[in-house]
N, C-alpha and C positions, 0 to 999 in steps of 0.2 A: 504494500500500500504506500502511496505517496501523495504529497501535496506540494505545490509550487508557490513560492513567495518572492517578493521583491522588498528589500530593505527600504523603509521610508524615514527612519530616524536620521536627523541631520548628522549625528555623530557616528552613525553605523551601529554595529552590534558590539559595543564596547563593554567593559567589565561589569558595570552595574546591570544593564539589561540582560547581558549574557548570563549573569549569575541568576537572575530571576527566571529565565527560560530553563536553565539546568535544574533549578529547584522544582519547577513544575513537572519536568520530564522524569526526574529521579524515582518517584514512587511507582512508576509503571514497570511491569516485568518485560514488556516488549523491548526488542532490540531497536533503539532509535538512533538514526544517523542524520547528520546534516551534510548534504552533498552540494558542492559548488565547484565549478571549473574542473570537473573530473576527479576531485578529491572528496573522500567521505570520512567524517570523523564521528566519534561517539557523542551524541547530544547530551549525555549525562556527565560529561567531563568538561568543566569550565575551561581548562587550559586548551583542550582540543578545539572547543568552539572559538575561543579567542584567536587561536592559531590560523583560523580561516581568514581573518582580516577583512570581514565583510563591511563595506562602506555603503553609504546611501546610493541606491540604484542597483546594488548587487542582487543578482538573482540566485536563489538557492532552492533546494528541494529537501523536504523532510521525508524520510522513509521510516517505516515501522514494520517489524515482523514479530509475530508472537500472539499469544492469546488475547491480549488487550490492546492490540495494535491500533484498531480503529478509534477506540476511546482515547488512546494516547495522542494520536495525530490530531483529533478534534480538540482536545484540551490544550495541547501546546500551541496549535494554530490559533485558537481563540485568544490565548494569552498574548501571542505576538501581535495580533490585531488590536486587542483592547489596550495594550500598553503603548500603542503607536509606533511599534518597532518595525512592522512589516505589513504588507497587504497581500492578499492572495493574488497570484498571477493568472 
C-alpha cells in the first residue's frame, strides 16, 4: 500500500515535524517506509527521515506492509496534512 505526498512546509521536513511524524508512525506494527528519489528509509527512525533532506516541493511516497498497514498510512497521512507539512499528491 502506498500514498503520495508533496512537502508544503516552508522549512521542509525538519527535526520538529519529522519527530512528530515518527511519533505517530511508531505505534503501528506495519513496516512503514518513506520513499523519495529512489531511496527508502524507515519512517519510525527520526535520523532516517531527516537523512532524506526533504524540502518544500519535494515529492515522497509513504509505503506500508503488514496487518495494520492501511490504518497506519491513513493516520500518518492525516497527521502530515493536519500539521501543514504535506499535501496528498
